[in-house]
SEZA-330492 format. One record per residue (C-alpha): residue number from 0; residue in three letters; z, y, x. Coordinates in pm, 1 decimal. Example, Ala and Ser with C-alpha at 12.3 -4.5 7.8 and 13.67 -1.06 7.14 Angstrom:
SEZA-330492
<rec n="0" res="ALA" z="780.0" y="-450.0" x="1230.0"/>
<rec n="1" res="SER" z="714.0" y="-106.0" x="1367.0"/>
This chain:
SEZA-330492
<rec n="0" res="MET" z="10390.1" y="12821.6" x="15432.8"/>
<rec n="1" res="LYS" z="10652.5" y="12784.2" x="15160.9"/>
<rec n="2" res="PRO" z="10823.7" y="13118.3" x="15089.2"/>
<rec n="3" res="LEU" z="11188.3" y="13144.9" x="15181.5"/>
<rec n="4" res="LEU" z="11248.6" y="13405.1" x="14909.2"/>
<rec n="5" res="THR" z="11106.4" y="13431.5" x="14559.0"/>
<rec n="6" res="VAL" z="11132.0" y="13774.3" x="14399.6"/>
<rec n="7" res="VAL" z="11155.8" y="13739.6" x="14020.5"/>
<rec n="8" res="ILE" z="11075.9" y="14061.2" x="13833.8"/>
<rec n="9" res="PRO" z="11121.1" y="14070.9" x="13455.0"/>
<rec n="10" res="VAL" z="10870.0" y="14312.5" x="13303.6"/>
<rec n="11" res="TYR" z="10901.4" y="14474.8" x="12962.8"/>
<rec n="12" res="ASN" z="10720.0" y="14798.4" x="12872.4"/>
<rec n="13" res="VAL" z="10759.1" y="14955.0" x="13217.0"/>
<rec n="14" res="GLU" z="10407.0" y="15083.9" x="13276.6"/>
<rec n="15" res="LYS" z="10555.0" y="15408.3" x="13414.1"/>
<rec n="16" res="TYR" z="10771.4" y="15232.1" x="13672.7"/>
<rec n="17" res="LEU" z="10621.9" y="14894.6" x="13765.8"/>
<rec n="18" res="ASN" z="10386.9" y="15018.9" x="14038.8"/>
<rec n="19" res="ARG" z="10673.0" y="15191.6" x="14219.3"/>
<rec n="20" res="CYS" z="10887.9" y="14879.9" x="14205.0"/>
<rec n="21" res="LEU" z="10611.5" y="14652.3" x="14334.8"/>
<rec n="22" res="LYS" z="10498.2" y="14890.9" x="14606.9"/>
<rec n="23" res="SER" z="10854.7" y="14909.9" x="14735.7"/>
<rec n="24" res="ILE" z="10844.6" y="14532.6" x="14783.5"/>
<rec n="25" res="LEU" z="10493.6" y="14513.1" x="14923.7"/>
<rec n="26" res="VAL" z="10576.9" y="14757.8" x="15206.3"/>
<rec n="27" res="GLN" z="10852.8" y="14531.8" x="15338.4"/>
<rec n="28" res="GLU" z="10792.4" y="14422.7" x="15699.6"/>
<rec n="29" res="TRP" z="10950.4" y="14081.9" x="15645.7"/>
<rec n="30" res="ILE" z="10687.1" y="13880.5" x="15461.0"/>
<rec n="31" res="ASN" z="10830.5" y="13533.7" x="15396.1"/>
<rec n="32" res="TYR" z="10843.8" y="13587.0" x="15020.8"/>
<rec n="33" res="ASP" z="10642.2" y="13553.2" x="14702.4"/>
<rec n="34" res="ILE" z="10669.2" y="13739.3" x="14371.8"/>
<rec n="35" res="ILE" z="10683.5" y="13609.6" x="14015.5"/>
<rec n="36" res="LEU" z="10625.2" y="13871.4" x="13746.1"/>
<rec n="37" res="VAL" z="10762.1" y="13766.2" x="13407.4"/>
<rec n="38" res="ASP" z="10591.1" y="13971.3" x="13138.2"/>
<rec n="39" res="ASP" z="10840.3" y="13947.8" x="12853.5"/>
<rec n="40" res="GLY" z="10606.3" y="14030.3" x="12566.4"/>
<rec n="41" res="SER" z="10525.3" y="14385.5" x="12675.8"/>
<rec n="42" res="THR" z="10327.1" y="14597.0" x="12429.8"/>
<rec n="43" res="ASP" z="10217.6" y="14870.9" x="12672.5"/>
<rec n="44" res="ARG" z="9991.2" y="14842.4" x="12979.0"/>
<rec n="45" res="SER" z="10241.9" y="14634.8" x="13176.2"/>
<rec n="46" res="PRO" z="10058.6" y="14301.3" x="13123.3"/>
<rec n="47" res="GLN" z="9736.6" y="14447.0" x="13262.4"/>
<rec n="48" res="ILE" z="9919.2" y="14593.8" x="13561.3"/>
<rec n="49" res="CYS" z="10068.1" y="14249.4" x="13629.1"/>
<rec n="50" res="ASP" z="9724.9" y="14085.9" x="13609.6"/>
<rec n="51" res="ASP" z="9577.3" y="14344.3" x="13846.8"/>
<rec n="52" res="TYR" z="9841.4" y="14267.4" x="14108.4"/>
<rec n="53" res="VAL" z="9783.3" y="13893.4" x="14070.9"/>
<rec n="54" res="LYS" z="9413.0" y="13947.0" x="14142.5"/>
<rec n="55" res="ALA" z="9490.3" y="14160.8" x="14446.9"/>
<rec n="56" res="TYR" z="9763.0" y="13946.2" x="14609.8"/>
<rec n="57" res="ASP" z="9759.9" y="13567.4" x="14636.2"/>
<rec n="58" res="PHE" z="10141.0" y="13551.5" x="14666.9"/>
<rec n="59" res="ILE" z="10197.5" y="13725.5" x="14333.3"/>
<rec n="60" res="SER" z="10188.4" y="13526.0" x="14010.0"/>
<rec n="61" res="VAL" z="10257.3" y="13623.3" x="13650.4"/>
<rec n="62" res="ILE" z="10403.9" y="13446.6" x="13349.0"/>
<rec n="63" res="HIS" z="10315.0" y="13602.7" x="13013.4"/>
<rec n="64" res="LYS" z="10562.7" y="13503.7" x="12742.5"/>
<rec n="65" res="GLU" z="10695.5" y="13615.6" x="12406.5"/>
<rec n="66" res="ASN" z="10978.0" y="13864.6" x="12419.0"/>
<rec n="67" res="GLY" z="11311.3" y="13695.0" x="12475.4"/>
<rec n="68" res="GLY" z="11513.9" y="13950.4" x="12668.6"/>
<rec n="69" res="LEU" z="11610.4" y="14004.2" x="13029.5"/>
<rec n="70" res="SER" z="11816.8" y="13687.6" x="13072.1"/>
<rec n="71" res="GLU" z="11545.5" y="13459.7" x="12938.6"/>
<rec n="72" res="ALA" z="11288.2" y="13630.2" x="13161.3"/>
<rec n="73" res="ARG" z="11505.7" y="13581.6" x="13469.1"/>
<rec n="74" res="ASN" z="11572.7" y="13217.9" x="13377.6"/>
<rec n="75" res="THR" z="11199.6" y="13160.1" x="13327.9"/>
<rec n="76" res="GLY" z="11119.5" y="13302.3" x="13669.8"/>
<rec n="77" res="LEU" z="11402.2" y="13107.0" x="13828.1"/>
<rec n="78" res="SER" z="11265.6" y="12781.2" x="13687.1"/>
<rec n="79" res="GLN" z="10931.8" y="12845.4" x="13860.8"/>
<rec n="80" res="ALA" z="11067.5" y="12984.7" x="14188.6"/>
<rec n="81" res="LYS" z="10947.9" y="12807.5" x="14505.0"/>
<rec n="82" res="GLY" z="11178.0" y="12986.3" x="14747.6"/>
<rec n="83" res="GLU" z="11507.4" y="12864.5" x="14884.6"/>
<rec n="84" res="TYR" z="11644.2" y="13201.1" x="14767.5"/>
<rec n="85" res="VAL" z="11576.7" y="13415.2" x="14460.2"/>
<rec n="86" res="TYR" z="11609.4" y="13787.8" x="14405.6"/>
<rec n="87" res="PHE" z="11608.2" y="13970.6" x="14068.9"/>
<rec n="88" res="PRO" z="11522.6" y="14342.8" x="14096.6"/>
<rec n="89" res="ASP" z="11474.7" y="14540.2" x="13776.4"/>
<rec n="90" res="SER" z="11120.0" y="14663.0" x="13723.9"/>
<rec n="91" res="ASP" z="11218.9" y="15029.3" x="13682.1"/>
<rec n="92" res="ASP" z="11411.4" y="15033.7" x="14012.1"/>
<rec n="93" res="TRP" z="11294.2" y="15017.3" x="14372.9"/>
<rec n="94" res="LEU" z="11396.8" y="14915.0" x="14724.4"/>
<rec n="95" res="GLU" z="11429.2" y="15086.6" x="15057.7"/>
<rec n="96" res="PRO" z="11134.9" y="14982.4" x="15280.6"/>
<rec n="97" res="ASP" z="11358.1" y="14813.4" x="15539.9"/>
<rec n="98" res="THR" z="11556.8" y="14598.9" x="15293.7"/>
<rec n="99" res="PHE" z="11412.9" y="14256.4" x="15372.0"/>
<rec n="100" res="ILE" z="11395.4" y="14306.3" x="15746.9"/>
<rec n="101" res="ALA" z="11758.5" y="14422.2" x="15746.4"/>
<rec n="102" res="LEU" z="11860.8" y="14105.1" x="15560.8"/>
<rec n="103" res="ALA" z="11619.0" y="13874.2" x="15745.4"/>
<rec n="104" res="GLU" z="11872.0" y="13728.8" x="15988.6"/>
<rec n="105" res="ALA" z="12110.0" y="13635.9" x="15708.2"/>
<rec n="106" res="LEU" z="11823.3" y="13492.0" x="15502.7"/>
<rec n="107" res="GLU" z="11664.2" y="13296.2" x="15784.6"/>
<rec n="108" res="SER" z="11995.9" y="13147.5" x="15894.9"/>
<rec n="109" res="GLN" z="12015.1" y="12979.7" x="15551.4"/>
<rec n="110" res="LYS" z="12392.7" y="12974.9" x="15595.0"/>
<rec n="111" res="PHE" z="12476.1" y="13181.2" x="15289.4"/>
<rec n="112" res="ASP" z="12473.6" y="13113.0" x="14916.4"/>
<rec n="113" res="ILE" z="12476.7" y="13483.1" x="14828.8"/>
<rec n="114" res="ILE" z="12357.8" y="13779.8" x="15033.0"/>
<rec n="115" res="SER" z="12503.1" y="14098.0" x="14888.1"/>
<rec n="116" res="PHE" z="12402.2" y="14453.7" x="14972.4"/>
<rec n="117" res="ASN" z="12470.5" y="14785.9" x="14800.9"/>
<rec n="118" res="ARG" z="12294.0" y="15023.8" x="14564.6"/>
<rec n="119" res="GLU" z="12284.7" y="15387.9" x="14465.7"/>
<rec n="120" res="PHE" z="12251.6" y="15526.5" x="14114.3"/>
<rec n="121" res="VAL" z="11960.5" y="15772.6" x="14118.1"/>
<rec n="122" res="LYS" z="11780.7" y="15996.8" x="13870.4"/>
<rec n="123" res="GLY" z="11450.4" y="16000.4" x="14057.2"/>
<rec n="124" res="GLU" z="11268.1" y="15952.7" x="14385.1"/>
<rec n="125" res="GLU" z="11401.1" y="16280.3" x="14518.4"/>
<rec n="126" res="ASP" z="11753.9" y="16134.8" x="14534.0"/>
<rec n="127" res="VAL" z="11812.9" y="16016.8" x="14890.0"/>
<rec n="128" res="ILE" z="12026.3" y="15714.7" x="14964.5"/>
<rec n="129" res="VAL" z="12291.6" y="15766.7" x="15230.6"/>
<rec n="130" res="SER" z="12504.7" y="15470.4" x="15334.1"/>
<rec n="131" res="ASP" z="12844.6" y="15475.4" x="15501.3"/>
<rec n="132" res="SER" z="12880.6" y="15342.9" x="15855.5"/>
<rec n="133" res="VAL" z="12762.1" y="14984.1" x="15867.8"/>
<rec n="134" res="GLU" z="13014.3" y="14727.5" x="15753.6"/>
<rec n="135" res="THR" z="12930.1" y="14360.3" x="15715.2"/>
<rec n="136" res="GLN" z="13159.0" y="14070.5" x="15633.0"/>
<rec n="137" res="VAL" z="13138.4" y="13701.4" x="15555.8"/>
<rec n="138" res="PHE" z="13355.4" y="13568.1" x="15273.0"/>
<rec n="139" res="ASP" z="13404.2" y="13242.5" x="15096.7"/>
<rec n="140" res="GLY" z="13293.6" y="13261.3" x="14734.7"/>
<rec n="141" res="LYS" z="13635.7" y="13322.1" x="14583.7"/>
<rec n="142" res="ASP" z="13720.2" y="13601.7" x="14827.3"/>
<rec n="143" res="ALA" z="13385.9" y="13768.3" x="14755.6"/>
<rec n="144" res="PHE" z="13464.7" y="13749.3" x="14383.5"/>
<rec n="145" res="VAL" z="13803.2" y="13913.0" x="14444.9"/>
<rec n="146" res="GLN" z="13627.4" y="14188.3" x="14641.5"/>
<rec n="147" res="MET" z="13408.5" y="14245.2" x="14336.2"/>
<rec n="148" res="LEU" z="13721.2" y="14269.5" x="14120.3"/>
<rec n="149" res="LYS" z="13853.6" y="14532.0" x="14363.2"/>
<rec n="150" res="HIS" z="13541.0" y="14745.8" x="14309.9"/>
<rec n="151" res="SER" z="13445.8" y="14718.8" x="14675.7"/>
<rec n="152" res="TYR" z="13084.8" y="14742.1" x="14793.8"/>
<rec n="153" res="ILE" z="13034.4" y="14395.9" x="14643.2"/>
<rec n="154" res="THR" z="12928.8" y="14497.2" x="14295.0"/>
<rec n="155" res="GLY" z="12901.7" y="14310.2" x="13968.2"/>
<rec n="156" res="PHE" z="12525.1" y="14365.7" x="13951.2"/>
<rec n="157" res="ALA" z="12262.6" y="14096.9" x="14009.2"/>
<rec n="158" res="ASN" z="11991.5" y="14328.5" x="14141.5"/>
<rec n="159" res="ASP" z="12168.4" y="14396.9" x="14471.5"/>
<rec n="160" res="LYS" z="12210.9" y="14029.9" x="14560.0"/>
<rec n="161" res="VAL" z="11996.0" y="13747.1" x="14689.0"/>
<rec n="162" res="TYR" z="12103.0" y="13403.6" x="14564.4"/>
<rec n="163" res="ARG" z="12040.3" y="13053.3" x="14687.8"/>
<rec n="164" res="LYS" z="11837.9" y="12897.6" x="14405.8"/>
<rec n="165" res="SER" z="12044.0" y="12578.0" x="14410.5"/>
<rec n="166" res="LEU" z="12352.8" y="12783.5" x="14324.7"/>
<rec n="167" res="PHE" z="12206.0" y="12807.7" x="13974.7"/>
<rec n="168" res="THR" z="12052.6" y="12463.8" x="13945.4"/>
<rec n="169" res="ASP" z="12331.7" y="12257.2" x="14103.2"/>
<rec n="170" res="HIS" z="12602.1" y="12422.7" x="13892.4"/>
<rec n="171" res="ASN" z="12402.6" y="12455.2" x="13568.9"/>
<rec n="172" res="ILE" z="12430.8" y="12834.8" x="13571.5"/>
<rec n="173" res="GLN" z="12185.9" y="13053.3" x="13380.3"/>
<rec n="174" res="PHE" z="12182.3" y="13413.5" x="13267.8"/>
<rec n="175" res="PRO" z="12316.4" y="13421.4" x="12908.6"/>
<rec n="176" res="ILE" z="12023.6" y="13455.4" x="12669.5"/>
<rec n="177" res="GLY" z="12038.2" y="13724.5" x="12403.8"/>
<rec n="178" res="LYS" z="12322.5" y="13916.1" x="12567.4"/>
<rec n="179" res="TYR" z="12356.5" y="14262.3" x="12713.2"/>
<rec n="180" res="TYR" z="12544.6" y="14303.2" x="13043.6"/>
<rec n="181" res="GLU" z="12434.7" y="13954.3" x="13142.2"/>
<rec n="182" res="ASP" z="12528.4" y="14014.3" x="13507.6"/>
<rec n="183" res="LEU" z="12893.6" y="14040.3" x="13406.1"/>
<rec n="184" res="GLY" z="12877.3" y="13697.7" x="13245.4"/>
<rec n="185" res="THR" z="12693.0" y="13533.4" x="13536.5"/>
<rec n="186" res="ASN" z="12810.5" y="13667.9" x="13872.1"/>
<rec n="187" res="TYR" z="13166.0" y="13538.8" x="13845.9"/>
<rec n="188" res="LYS" z="13032.6" y="13184.4" x="13803.3"/>
<rec n="189" res="LEU" z="12798.8" y="13224.6" x="14098.9"/>
<rec n="190" res="PHE" z="13067.0" y="13365.2" x="14328.9"/>
<rec n="191" res="LEU" z="13318.0" y="13097.0" x="14239.4"/>
<rec n="192" res="SER" z="13054.6" y="12828.7" x="14297.7"/>
<rec n="193" res="ALA" z="12944.1" y="12973.5" x="14633.5"/>
<rec n="194" res="LYS" z="13072.9" y="12857.9" x="14970.8"/>
<rec n="195" res="ARG" z="12964.9" y="13143.4" x="15197.3"/>
<rec n="196" res="VAL" z="12875.0" y="13500.9" x="15106.3"/>
<rec n="197" res="TYR" z="12726.8" y="13759.8" x="15340.1"/>
<rec n="198" res="ALA" z="12803.3" y="14117.3" x="15235.9"/>
<rec n="199" res="THR" z="12693.5" y="14453.0" x="15372.9"/>
<rec n="200" res="ASN" z="12782.2" y="14798.2" x="15246.2"/>
<rec n="201" res="GLN" z="12436.3" y="14934.2" x="15327.9"/>
<rec n="202" res="LYS" z="12252.5" y="15077.9" x="15028.8"/>
<rec n="203" res="TYR" z="11901.5" y="14942.8" x="14987.2"/>
<rec n="204" res="TYR" z="11858.5" y="14952.5" x="14610.0"/>
<rec n="205" res="HIS" z="11765.2" y="15256.0" x="14398.1"/>
<rec n="206" res="TYR" z="11916.1" y="15198.8" x="14052.8"/>
<rec n="207" res="LEU" z="11741.3" y="15434.2" x="13809.2"/>
<rec n="208" res="ILE" z="11976.9" y="15580.6" x="13549.6"/>
<rec n="209" res="ASP" z="11728.3" y="15829.4" x="13402.6"/>
<rec n="210" res="ASN" z="11512.2" y="15576.5" x="13218.4"/>
<rec n="211" res="PRO" z="11536.2" y="15666.5" x="12846.1"/>
<rec n="212" res="ASP" z="11460.7" y="15303.9" x="12755.9"/>
<rec n="213" res="SER" z="11747.6" y="15166.7" x="12962.1"/>
<rec n="214" res="ILE" z="12034.6" y="14991.3" x="12781.4"/>
<rec n="215" res="THR" z="12273.0" y="15242.1" x="12939.7"/>
<rec n="216" res="GLN" z="12113.9" y="15528.8" x="12745.4"/>
<rec n="217" res="SER" z="12239.9" y="15430.7" x="12401.5"/>
<rec n="218" res="TRP" z="12513.9" y="15227.5" x="12237.2"/>
<rec n="219" res="ASN" z="12527.9" y="14984.7" x="11948.0"/>
<rec n="220" res="GLU" z="12782.9" y="14734.0" x="11826.4"/>
<rec n="221" res="LYS" z="12620.9" y="14440.2" x="12005.2"/>
<rec n="222" res="LYS" z="12638.4" y="14617.3" x="12342.0"/>
<rec n="223" res="PHE" z="13007.9" y="14685.8" x="12292.8"/>
<rec n="224" res="ARG" z="13067.3" y="14330.2" x="12172.3"/>
<rec n="225" res="ASP" z="12880.0" y="14170.1" x="12460.1"/>
<rec n="226" res="MET" z="13052.7" y="14378.1" x="12725.0"/>
<rec n="227" res="PHE" z="13394.3" y="14318.7" x="12568.5"/>
<rec n="228" res="GLY" z="13324.3" y="13947.7" x="12539.6"/>
<rec n="229" res="PHE" z="13225.9" y="13911.1" x="12903.9"/>
<rec n="230" res="TYR" z="13529.5" y="14104.8" x="13028.3"/>
<rec n="231" res="LYS" z="13750.6" y="13873.8" x="12822.1"/>
<rec n="232" res="GLU" z="13563.2" y="13570.4" x="12952.8"/>
<rec n="233" res="VAL" z="13609.0" y="13670.0" x="13316.8"/>
<rec n="234" res="PHE" z="13979.7" y="13743.0" x="13266.2"/>
<rec n="235" res="TYR" z="14085.0" y="13455.4" x="13041.6"/>
<rec n="236" res="SER" z="13851.3" y="13180.7" x="13160.5"/>
<rec n="237" res="THR" z="14031.0" y="12870.1" x="13286.4"/>
<rec n="238" res="PHE" z="13749.1" y="12830.0" x="13539.3"/>
<rec n="239" res="VAL" z="13854.6" y="13163.7" x="13691.6"/>
<rec n="240" res="ARG" z="14230.4" y="13149.0" x="13649.6"/>
<rec n="241" res="SER" z="14260.0" y="12801.7" x="13801.7"/>
<rec n="242" res="GLN" z="14112.8" y="12931.5" x="14128.1"/>
<rec n="243" res="LEU" z="14318.4" y="13250.0" x="14171.3"/>
<rec n="244" res="ASN" z="14668.6" y="13287.0" x="14310.0"/>
<rec n="245" res="GLN" z="14925.3" y="13517.0" x="14150.5"/>
<rec n="246" res="GLU" z="14825.3" y="13825.1" x="14350.7"/>
<rec n="247" res="GLU" z="14459.2" y="13766.8" x="14270.9"/>
<rec n="248" res="LEU" z="14538.3" y="13723.9" x="13902.2"/>
<rec n="249" res="GLN" z="14700.4" y="14067.4" x="13908.4"/>
<rec n="250" res="ILE" z="14382.6" y="14208.9" x="14065.5"/>
<rec n="251" res="SER" z="14184.5" y="14038.7" x="13788.5"/>
<rec n="252" res="GLN" z="14409.4" y="14201.3" x="13527.9"/>
<rec n="253" res="LEU" z="14348.7" y="14546.8" x="13673.8"/>
<rec n="254" res="TYR" z="13973.7" y="14481.6" x="13668.1"/>
<rec n="255" res="TYR" z="14006.7" y="14377.7" x="13302.7"/>
<rec n="256" res="VAL" z="14214.1" y="14682.1" x="13206.9"/>
<rec n="257" res="ASN" z="13967.3" y="14909.8" x="13386.4"/>
<rec n="258" res="GLY" z="13679.3" y="14750.2" x="13194.1"/>
<rec n="259" res="LEU" z="13860.8" y="14780.2" x="12861.0"/>
<rec n="260" res="THR" z="13934.0" y="15145.3" x="12933.2"/>
<rec n="261" res="HIS" z="13563.7" y="15203.9" x="13000.5"/>
<rec n="262" res="ILE" z="13470.1" y="15041.4" x="12668.4"/>
<rec n="263" res="LEU" z="13725.9" y="15242.1" x="12469.2"/>
<rec n="264" res="ALA" z="13624.2" y="15565.7" x="12639.3"/>
<rec n="265" res="SER" z="13259.1" y="15489.9" x="12563.0"/>
<rec n="266" res="LEU" z="13344.2" y="15432.3" x="12197.0"/>
<rec n="267" res="TYR" z="13519.0" y="15768.3" x="12182.1"/>
<rec n="268" res="LYS" z="13254.7" y="15952.2" x="12385.7"/>
<rec n="269" res="SER" z="12973.0" y="15825.1" x="12163.0"/>
<rec n="270" res="LYS" z="13186.0" y="15898.6" x="11854.1"/>
<rec n="271" res="LEU" z="13137.0" y="15540.5" x="11734.4"/>
<rec n="272" res="ASP" z="13502.8" y="15440.5" x="11721.6"/>
<rec n="273" res="LYS" z="13519.2" y="15490.3" x="11343.4"/>
<rec n="274" res="LYS" z="13189.5" y="15314.0" x="11279.8"/>
<rec n="275" res="TYR" z="13298.6" y="15019.1" x="11494.3"/>
<rec n="276" res="ILE" z="13663.3" y="15030.2" x="11398.0"/>
<rec n="277" res="ASP" z="13720.0" y="14655.5" x="11443.2"/>
<rec n="278" res="ILE" z="13612.8" y="14641.2" x="11805.3"/>
<rec n="279" res="THR" z="13793.5" y="14969.9" x="11874.9"/>
<rec n="280" res="ASN" z="14117.5" y="14819.9" x="11748.2"/>
<rec n="281" res="GLU" z="14061.4" y="14492.1" x="11934.2"/>
<rec n="282" res="VAL" z="14008.9" y="14674.1" x="12264.1"/>
<rec n="283" res="LYS" z="14319.7" y="14885.6" x="12207.3"/>
<rec n="284" res="GLN" z="14523.2" y="14573.4" x="12129.2"/>
<rec n="285" res="GLU" z="14405.9" y="14407.9" x="12452.0"/>
<rec n="286" res="LEU" z="14497.3" y="14719.7" x="12648.6"/>
<rec n="287" res="LEU" z="14845.5" y="14720.3" x="12497.7"/>
<rec n="288" res="LYS" z="14881.3" y="14347.5" x="12555.9"/>
<rec n="289" res="ASN" z="14785.5" y="14388.4" x="12922.9"/>
<rec n="290" res="ASN" z="14984.0" y="14701.6" x="12990.5"/>
<rec n="291" res="VAL" z="14998.5" y="14786.9" x="13363.4"/>
<rec n="292" res="SER" z="15171.9" y="15068.9" x="13547.8"/>
<rec n="293" res="LEU" z="14990.1" y="15389.6" x="13628.9"/>
<rec n="294" res="SER" z="15055.7" y="15334.6" x="13998.1"/>
<rec n="295" res="GLN" z="14877.3" y="14998.9" x="13981.4"/>
<rec n="296" res="MET" z="14570.2" y="15172.9" x="13840.8"/>
<rec n="297" res="LYS" z="14550.4" y="15432.6" x="14117.5"/>
<rec n="298" res="ASP" z="14242.6" y="15275.4" x="14283.8"/>
<rec n="299" res="GLN" z="14054.0" y="15195.2" x="13962.9"/>
<rec n="300" res="PRO" z="13740.6" y="15393.2" x="13866.8"/>
<rec n="301" res="ASN" z="13879.2" y="15466.5" x="13518.1"/>
<rec n="302" res="LYS" z="14233.7" y="15553.6" x="13624.4"/>
<rec n="303" res="LEU" z="14228.6" y="15903.5" x="13467.2"/>
<rec n="304" res="LYS" z="14102.0" y="15767.7" x="13137.1"/>
<rec n="305" res="TYR" z="14372.3" y="15502.0" x="13143.8"/>
<rec n="306" res="ILE" z="14637.5" y="15768.9" x="13198.2"/>
<rec n="307" res="LEU" z="14502.7" y="15957.9" x="12896.1"/>
<rec n="308" res="PHE" z="14508.4" y="15636.1" x="12692.6"/>
<rec n="309" res="ARG" z="14870.2" y="15578.1" x="12786.7"/>
<rec n="310" res="LEU" z="14947.6" y="15937.4" x="12687.7"/>
<rec n="311" res="LYS" z="14768.6" y="15872.1" x="12356.7"/>
<rec n="312" res="VAL" z="14523.3" y="16157.4" x="12410.7"/>
<rec n="313" res="LEU" z="14208.8" y="15973.6" x="12527.8"/>
<rec n="314" res="LYS" z="14026.0" y="16030.1" x="12200.2"/>
<rec n="315" res="LEU" z="14134.9" y="16393.7" x="12193.8"/>
<rec n="316" res="ALA" z="14003.8" y="16438.5" x="12547.3"/>
<rec n="317" res="PHE" z="13656.9" y="16334.3" x="12437.0"/>
<rec n="318" res="SER" z="13662.2" y="16584.1" x="12153.5"/>
<rec n="319" res="ILE" z="13667.2" y="16852.5" x="12422.0"/>
<rec n="320" res="GLN" z="13307.6" y="16885.5" x="12536.2"/>
<rec n="321" res="ASN" z="13219.9" y="16787.0" x="12893.2"/>
<rec n="322" res="ILE" z="13573.3" y="16686.8" x="12991.8"/>
<rec n="323" res="PHE" z="13423.0" y="16392.1" x="13179.1"/>
């Protein structure tokens, strides 16, 4: 029987984590899925682990390729996916055991272009996920995108969403190769191309933040540049702006200002603002250009940092150890 869902897992030097990720999928009660492992030029034992799983399970396959980064690995898996839907977990993360069965009705109805759930940032397996009371909604694609801009339980991540494969192929959407924060540059296109989105606030995904090899553990100029570039793209893109009304454009501006504030704060926190003076100045100029009131920022995750920026003491705040 053709799988309804293809799980595409990019693999790069994750020998410590890959078994946990795969076992969390293999224990799922709902079984109408297959798995494609994309070994992205790993130099540790990950390729052998992939091969061992392929030998043990006839619905698991592996693609061994030269290293090209997360986006290229996802795109490679997508191109080979047999399922109507695709899912992209990260290989150092893992799922709750009831994830697929909880989403089965939405999947099997085949009514939705995106099925969105929620995730929890964790430092290890001892961290327990606790969801709020169940809330589920159905949106059109644009409204789901606006919910993402509002920082609701629809996130900007790709690993807590199941996508109809044709959403990529019919609209010529791929993850941007060679970029960090590729989800930021992809999800807005997918949402605005989708017709129906199913969203639940239930947390099924364990997002590991204690992996020392994760891109979130260190900064460099390219990471800042890529993040800044995608925030600008989402905010200024004609594709986006042509679909939003005036109120929604204001929401988009707040999302942009919040993102810029995060970038500037990260530059100061990592003490890289002098080393990367050009991008620091560009971000500050965009913040000044898109000045919003403090009251408008009251529901934004980086509202306190934005207040400090407006008071011209954000950099000073990060010179005081552990202020954030």
